[in-house]
N, C-alpha and C positions, 0 to 999 in steps of 0.2 A: 549708631555713625558716631565719629567722633567730631569734637567740636571744630578741630583744623579742617576734616573734611568737608564741612558743611558753610567755612568762613568764606572759602574761595568763592563758591558759586553767590553766595549773597553779597558780598561785594561787587560782584561783578553785575547784578542783578541791579542793586542800589544805583551804581553808576549808568547804567543804562537807563534807569527811571530817569535820575536828574538830567541827563543828555536829553533826553524826550521832553521834559519840562520845560528845559532852556529853550528846546528848538519850538516850542508851542504847536507840537503836532497833534495833540488829541487832548481831550477833555481830562480834569483832574479824576472825575468817575471812570472813565476808561483803564486809566492808571492804576487807581485803586482796584479794580477787577483783575488787571493782568498781572500786579504784583501777588493777589491772593492766589490767585491760579497758581503760577511758578512758584508759590509757599509750599502750595499743596502739593504739586508735583515729588518737589524736594524731600518733602516728609514721608511720601508713599516710596520715593526710589530704593529698590532692591539691591543692593552692590552685589551682594554674595550671585543673585541668578545672574546679573551681568558679567561676572566673572565667569561662570561657569558657560556661560554662551560663547565667551569671548576664547575659551579654551577649546569648545569643542571646534570652533571654527577655525581655530589654528592646525587642532589636529587633523582635519578633513584637508587641509593643505600641506600637511607636514609629512617627512619621510614615511611615517609609519602606514600613511592611508595609501590606497591606490596610485597616488601621484609618485611614489617612489619611484625614480628611473631603475633601479636595481631588481624590483619585481617585476621584472617583463616575463610573462608566460613563454615558454614552460620552466625559467628558471626562477628557483626559490631561494633567494638569500638567508643562509643559515643562520642560524643564532638570533633570529629575530620572532619571538613569538607573537601568534594572531592573538590580537585583541578581541575577546568576546564580548565584552561589556564597557562601558565606558569608564568606568572605574580603572579596567585594567589599561586600557588607553591611554587614559590620563597618565598612569604608572608609567608606561612604556614611554611616552614623551618626556616625562622628567627624567628616568635612568638612560635613556637612550644615549646620551654623549658620554655619561660617565662609564657604563657596561663597555669594556673591550670586546670588538667582534670576535665570533668563534672562528676559528682558522678552517678552510676548506678542507675536506678529507684527501690526503696524496691519493695520487691516479694509481688505480687497481685495487684500490680499499674500499670503494662503494659499492654498495647493492650493483648500481647501473654498470658499473665500469668493470663487473664480477660477470655479469651477463653479457656485456659487451665482447669481453673475450673469448666466453662460451659460443655465442653466435658466431662470431668470426673463426674459431676453432670447426664449429659443424658444419660452416660455408664451405671452409676448406675440404672439408671430408664429402660433402655432398658432390661439389665440383671434380674433386678427384673420383669417386665413385661413378659420376656421370660418364665422366672422359672414359673410365675404363670399359665401363658397359657399352659407350658408342663404341669403342675400339672393337669388342668382342662382337657386337652385333655387325660390324662391317666386315669383320674376318669371315663369320658365318654368312654373310650374304655373299661374299665373293669364293668361299667354298662351294655355295650351291650352285653360283653361277657356273664355276669349273665345271663341275658335275653335271649340270645338264646338258652344257655343250660336249662335253664326251658321250654320254650314255645316247643323246640324240644322233650324235655321228654311230655309233654301236650300234643302235637300233636300225637304222638306213642300209647299215652294210649286211647285218644278218637277215633284213628282210628280203636281200636279193640272194645270199648265199645259201639261206635254210639248211643249216648243217644240222646233222645229227647230235642230239645231247647224252651222252652215255653215261646215264644218271639213273640208278634203280630206287623206286618208290615204294617201300615195303606198305602194304595195306594191312591186311591182318592173316596170321598164320605163315602160308607157303605163297600168299597172292602177294605178286609182285605188278608194279606198273613200270613198264623198261619199254625199251627200243623205240624212245620218243625223238620225235624231230622237230625241229624250229619251225612255226607257221608263218606266226605274225608278232610284232612287236611293236611299241608305242611308247614315247615320253613325253612328258609335260611339266609346266612348273607353276607356281601359283605365288605371287606377291600380296604383300600388305597394301592398305589401303594407302594413298597419298599423306592424308592425315598421320599415320602413323609410320611413315618413312619409305614406304614402297620398296621394302626390303623383300629379295626372295624368302621364303616362308616354307615351300614343300616343292619337294619335286619328285614327280612319280615314275615310275619305270614297269612298266608289266608286258607280259608275251605270254603266249598261248603254243604248249606243246601236244603233239598227238602220235599216238601210236598206231599201230595197224590191227591190233587186236582190242577185245575186250574181253572183261572176266564176268564168269558167272559165280556168284557165291550165294549159298542156301543158308537161311538162319532158321531159328525156331523158337516158339515161345516168347517168352519176354524181350532177347535178344534180337528180335526183329527190328523193335522201334531204336533200340539205342544203336544198331549198326545205321539205321537210317540217319538218326542225328549226326554220325559219326562221317558219311558219306556228302551230309550239307556242310558241316564245320569245313571240310576240304574242300568243298566246293566241286565233287565230282558229279559229273551227270550221270544221271543209271535210271533203268525202267525197273518197276516193282511188281510182281506178279504174286497175287497172296491166295494163300488157299485159308478158309474157314471151316469150322464146323457148323453142325446144325443150330448151334447158337449164335452164328455168327460172331464166333473168336477167332482171329487169325493165330491159326497152328503153327504155322510157319511161310516163307517167303522166300521168293527166288530174285536176286538180285543182279540184274544184266548192267555192267559198270563199264563203259567204254573209256580207253585210256585216251583222256583229254585233259589235262591238265592245265590250268591257268595259273599262271606265277606273277609276284606282285611285289616291290621292294618301293616302300616309300621313306623318303629321306627328308625328315621334318626336323624345321629348326626349334628348337628350345632356347629361348632368348634369355629366361629367366637365369638358367642354369648354364647357359654360355656353350650347348654343346649340340651336336646333331643326333638326333634318333634316326636308327635305319629300323624300319617294322617290315619284315619279309612274312610272304606266306607262300608256302609250296616252293621255296626256294633250292635249300639243302635237302629238305624232305617234307612230307607231307605236315601240315600244321605251320603255325607261327613262330618267330623268332625276334628277339630285339637286339639290337648293338647300340654301343651309345661311341660316338665318333668326338674327337675334337675338331675344330675346324682348322687347324693347323695340319692334322693328320692326312685331310684332304689332297693329295699330291698324284703325281704321274704313276705312281708306284703303286699306290693303293687301287687307284682306278682300272690300272691295268689288271692287279689281281682280282678285281671284282668281276671284269670282264672274263676273266678265265673263272671265277667260282662259278658265273652264270653258264658258260659253256662245258663245265664240269671237269675243267681241267687241273692240273696240281696247282697250288695256289698258298700264299700265306695270308689272304685276306684277315682272317682273324688277329693274327698277331701284328699287321698292320696298324687295324681300325683302335687297338689299346694302346697306340703309343701316346 
């Protein structure tokens, strides 16, 4: 410590002692002890430590600390590095005013700006896809409703008229199921759950045809089980009389097949692909068939030609379904 730094406090102490003596507020011994204690404190005073403590207190209240109004979460002021030690914090305090502020990046150049733009584009795409999907789903729902109303009316009329269906159903070889007449039909629909939108997702149409005679067909050896499976797949009711040898092996069998044909058509919504799938069984022939129909193709012309197809009349249903 320099002589000038100590002269100020010593002169003040001397004046205080002199004033105390003049006021006679204490004894000479007390004054001497006080003077000695003060001189000892002055000698032991660490000016460097006090300076460091003062700078730390200043740092805690300066703009580098958390009191900086520009450091409000989540915005972080650019160009101000975080101080990780007292030395770096002190250096930041000394150089803060001299260093020019780092300019903020222009709009569209930062990572967050780029991500924000990508998010906006993605949101527009999602909203557009959602609107398109919603429109398609509503179109399918309306098409299936139109279809059900038509088929429901068609079934009611045919259940009264009970027309003949001039369609041949070839079975195997020369055996054919024919001379069939309408017996009874039924139509129904199914909707999604309320949480899924309650859209119509399935319309069913089924009817029963019957002929006056039955077919008797004989099969032998391994073909017996194959023919039995075929009749089961077509849904044709029959009785079977088996002829076995002494080892209980079926050598041949006689099948009595009634001219009794069950026909079904299931109009099922495929919301993921935006189409209606028509799954038929024994409609135009024995067996299954699959058609893909777009919802806008379900109009009066297509429905009328589907009715003609059911009645085995000339129609353009296939062409209309491909539109």
